[in-house]
N, CA, C and O of each residue as an XYZ file, in Angstrom:
300
protein
N     -36.096     76.142      9.690
C     -37.168     76.273      9.829
C     -38.099     76.983      8.473
O     -39.310     77.168      8.348
N     -36.868     77.287      7.505
C     -37.399     77.780      6.116
C     -37.589     76.102      5.388
O     -37.228     76.187      4.214
N     -38.022     74.690      5.716
C     -37.901     73.635      4.636
C     -38.692     73.514      5.588
O     -38.974     72.422      5.093
N     -39.751     73.600      7.059
C     -40.596     73.104      7.274
C     -42.043     74.389      6.590
O     -43.232     74.484      6.892
N     -41.217     75.127      5.656
C     -42.774     75.860      5.465
C     -43.100     75.584      3.728
O     -44.098     75.847      3.057
N     -42.172     75.131      3.473
C     -41.598     74.588      2.309
C     -42.525     73.702      1.931
O     -43.183     73.664      0.891
N     -42.523     72.924      2.947
C     -43.050     71.531      2.515
C     -44.823     71.890      2.498
O     -45.837     71.638      1.847
N     -44.394     72.595      3.615
C     -46.297     72.755      3.888
C     -47.084     73.236      2.437
O     -48.092     72.716      1.958
N     -46.311     74.383      1.899
C     -47.114     74.879      0.892
C     -46.595     73.742     -0.353
O     -47.457     73.597     -1.219
N     -45.807     73.234     -0.486
C     -46.421     72.290     -1.594
C     -46.625     71.588     -1.338
O     -45.970     70.670     -1.832
N     -47.767     71.176     -0.266
C     -47.807     70.326     -0.422
C     -49.657     70.648     -0.305
O     -50.401     69.932     -0.977
N     -50.274     71.798      0.620
C     -51.347     72.828     -0.393
C     -51.352     72.878     -1.667
O     -52.431     72.616     -2.200
N     -50.166     73.226     -2.569
C     -50.240     73.175     -4.276
C     -50.873     71.986     -4.947
O     -51.730     71.994     -5.830
N     -50.119     70.662     -4.193
C     -50.123     69.348     -4.645
C     -52.126     69.237     -4.261
O     -52.649     68.571     -5.155
N     -52.964     69.629     -3.416
C     -54.166     69.262     -2.421
C     -54.705     70.078     -4.073
O     -55.425     69.473     -4.867
N     -54.251     71.329     -4.297
C     -55.825     72.184     -5.358
C     -55.929     71.240     -7.009
O     -57.016     71.051     -7.555
N     -54.992     70.889     -7.423
C     -54.608     70.057     -8.567
C     -56.248     68.985     -8.544
O     -57.002     68.620     -9.445
N     -56.246     68.876     -7.745
C     -57.440     66.995     -7.695
C     -58.816     67.788     -6.816
O     -59.852     67.202     -6.501
N     -58.490     69.299     -6.525
C     -60.224     69.733     -5.661
C     -59.939     70.164     -7.460
O     -60.880     69.667     -8.078
N     -59.086     70.816     -8.330
C     -59.598     71.583     -9.591
C     -60.451     70.113    -10.117
O     -61.663     69.924    -10.009
N     -59.872     69.574    -10.452
C     -59.856     68.035    -10.730
C     -61.432     67.397    -10.247
O     -62.050     66.384    -10.576
N     -61.532     67.783     -9.926
C     -62.841     66.836     -8.947
C     -64.500     68.131     -9.411
O     -65.721     68.003     -9.503
N     -63.496     69.230     -9.565
C     -64.951     69.969    -10.130
C     -65.145     70.190    -11.601
O     -66.236     70.499    -12.079
N     -63.938     70.004    -12.374
C     -64.136     70.230    -13.872
C     -64.757     68.456    -13.880
O     -65.297     68.113    -14.932
N     -64.699     67.746    -13.119
C     -65.602     66.415    -13.961
C     -66.742     66.891    -13.590
O     -67.599     66.803    -14.469
N     -67.116     67.415    -12.510
C     -68.820     67.756    -11.791
C     -69.302     68.156    -13.122
O     -70.291     67.721    -13.712
N     -68.252     69.269    -13.605
C     -68.514     70.018    -14.989
C     -69.339     69.822    -16.198
O     -70.162     70.233    -17.017
N     -68.205     68.513    -15.541
C     -68.531     67.694    -17.197
C     -69.682     66.778    -16.897
O     -70.477     66.458    -17.782
N     -69.785     66.326    -15.586
C     -71.223     64.705    -15.778
C     -72.657     66.146    -16.098
O     -73.554     65.942    -16.916
N     -72.552     67.632    -15.188
C     -73.778     68.475    -15.783
C     -74.321     68.189    -17.489
O     -75.380     67.728    -17.917
N     -72.769     68.813    -18.376
C     -73.058     69.053    -19.558
C     -73.179     67.230    -20.261
O     -72.774     67.149    -21.421
N     -73.720     65.796    -19.584
C     -73.836     65.020    -20.008
C     -75.533     64.669    -19.844
O     -76.374     64.761    -18.949
N     -75.481     64.156    -21.454
C     -77.157     63.690    -21.906
C     -77.293     62.760    -21.135
O     -76.281     62.083    -20.956
N     -78.389     62.412    -20.488
C     -78.461     61.202    -20.238
C     -79.729     60.630    -20.798
O     -80.693     61.394    -20.837
N     -79.876     59.410    -21.236
C     -81.264     58.246    -21.845
C     -82.035     58.395    -21.081
O     -81.703     58.449    -19.897
N     -83.049     58.488    -21.380
C     -84.463     58.362    -21.029
C     -84.572     56.915    -20.517
O     -83.906     56.194    -21.260
N     -85.118     56.267    -19.600
C     -85.225     55.190    -19.437
C     -85.810     53.829    -20.619
O     -85.327     52.701    -20.523
N     -86.932     54.184    -21.727
C     -87.136     54.032    -22.740
C     -85.958     53.573    -23.247
O     -85.596     52.398    -23.286
N     -85.062     55.041    -23.841
C     -83.811     55.112    -24.546
C     -83.179     53.680    -24.303
O     -82.794     52.924    -25.195
N     -83.134     53.414    -22.798
C     -81.815     52.528    -22.526
C     -82.151     51.208    -22.480
O     -81.307     50.347    -22.730
N     -83.982     50.769    -22.011
C     -84.517     50.061    -22.080
C     -84.486     49.250    -23.590
O     -84.630     48.027    -23.617
N     -84.265     50.119    -24.961
C     -83.990     49.801    -26.515
C     -82.545     49.544    -26.480
O     -82.046     48.721    -27.248
N     -81.921     50.134    -25.720
C     -80.464     50.073    -26.264
C     -79.858     48.958    -25.262
O     -78.918     48.299    -25.707
N     -80.235     48.732    -24.166
C     -80.116     47.471    -23.848
C     -80.606     46.227    -24.517
O     -79.678     45.583    -25.008
N     -82.086     45.567    -24.723
C     -82.253     44.973    -25.431
C     -81.698     44.558    -27.163
O     -81.761     43.544    -27.856
N     -81.159     45.935    -27.350
C     -80.943     45.518    -28.764
C     -78.703     44.753    -28.442
O     -78.047     43.887    -29.020
N     -78.359     45.789    -27.183
C     -77.121     44.417    -27.416
C     -77.232     43.404    -26.682
O     -76.300     42.600    -26.664
N     -78.476     43.163    -25.835
C     -78.267     41.542    -25.397
C     -78.306     40.897    -26.865
O     -77.399     40.085    -27.050
N     -79.158     41.092    -27.918
C     -80.083     40.566    -28.612
C     -78.400     39.724    -30.060
O     -77.917     38.647    -30.408
N     -78.225     41.535    -30.367
C     -76.511     41.116    -30.645
C     -76.446     40.310    -30.133
O     -76.753     39.218    -30.610
N     -76.121     40.435    -29.217
C     -74.705     39.254    -28.302
C     -75.026     37.926    -28.859
O     -74.156     37.200    -29.340
N     -76.683     37.505    -28.773
C     -77.134     36.720    -28.914
C     -76.647     35.682    -30.351
O     -76.172     34.571    -30.589
N     -77.133     36.898    -31.043
C     -76.651     36.339    -32.525
C     -75.489     36.524    -32.429
O     -75.048     35.412    -32.718
N     -74.288     37.414    -32.137
C     -72.693     37.255    -32.177
C     -72.671     35.405    -31.241
O     -71.671     34.728    -31.000
N     -73.179     35.289    -31.131
C     -72.742     34.043    -29.615
C     -72.683     33.040    -31.089
O     -71.616     32.941    -31.697
N     -74.212     32.170    -31.679
C     -75.203     31.969    -32.307
C     -73.912     31.815    -33.547
O     -73.330     30.812    -33.959
N     -73.746     33.543    -33.979
C     -72.462     32.650    -35.154
C     -71.453     31.656    -35.120
O     -70.979     30.726    -35.773
N     -71.317     32.440    -33.785
C     -69.399     31.370    -33.471
C     -69.307     30.267    -32.915
O     -68.462     29.374    -32.961
N     -70.464     30.428    -32.262
C     -70.892     28.605    -32.375
C     -70.724     27.681    -33.304
O     -69.934     26.738    -33.293
N     -72.260     28.284    -34.904
C     -71.726     27.512    -35.348
C     -70.548     27.198    -37.126
O     -70.371     26.581    -38.176
N     -70.058     28.403    -36.030
C     -68.453     28.221    -37.017
C     -67.501     27.793    -36.620
O     -66.457     27.768    -37.273
N     -67.678     27.188    -35.018
C     -67.071     26.842    -34.074
C     -67.374     24.955    -34.623
O     -66.539     24.214    -35.143
N     -68.652     24.666    -34.313
C     -68.652     23.768    -34.803
C     -68.555     22.848    -36.381
O     -68.660     21.624    -36.472
N     -68.382     23.585    -37.262
C     -68.395     23.868    -38.555
C     -67.063     23.180    -38.773
O     -66.857     22.095    -39.317
N     -66.131     24.103    -38.192
C     -64.411     24.102    -38.427
C     -64.001     22.472    -37.701
O     -63.209     21.642    -38.148
N     -64.855     22.394    -36.442
C     -64.193     21.108    -35.841
C     -64.823     20.423    -36.290
O     -64.353     19.297    -36.129
N     -65.864     20.404    -36.914
C     -66.355     19.421    -38.021
C     -64.775     18.046    -39.125
O     -64.263     16.968    -39.427
N     -64.972     20.203    -39.166
C     -63.905     20.004    -41.389
C     -62.878     19.712    -40.494
O     -63.062     18.495    -40.466
N     -61.806     19.917    -39.635
C     -60.328     19.134    -39.099
C     -60.653     17.687    -38.781
O     -59.876     16.905    -39.328
N     -61.845     16.979    -37.845
C     -61.716     16.182    -37.626
C     -61.401     15.090    -38.750
O     -60.639     14.125    -38.810
N     -62.481     15.774    -39.753
C     -62.616     14.846    -41.357
C     -61.510     14.894    -41.429
O     -60.798     13.984    -41.007
N     -61.076     15.910    -41.955
C     -59.277     15.635    -42.189
C     -58.787     15.427    -41.875
O     -57.760     15.401    -42.553
N     -58.624     14.869    -40.169
C     -57.545     14.187    -39.732
C     -58.191     12.782    -39.428
O     -57.834     11.954    -38.590
N     -59.177     12.730    -40.277
C     -59.568     10.995    -40.380
C     -59.647     10.566    -41.068
O     -60.213      9.475    -41.144
N     -58.732     11.629    -42.673
C     -58.175     10.670    -43.679
C     -57.168     10.042    -43.304
O     -56.632      9.228    -44.057
């Protein structure tokens, strides 16, 4: 009989940290300084523009390297 009581107590103790974890998460989310709509839009545009620029640079480098390798292997 003592074993079943200990199992119930250990299960209750196991659930307690999960609840305090989520309370902590909620408290931390309240501390976050969320950006406003304009700031989010500006940052999103910056990310897209930089991504496109880096993509173009990588594509150009790829073409140059491909041309160089083809030139060297055709000799």
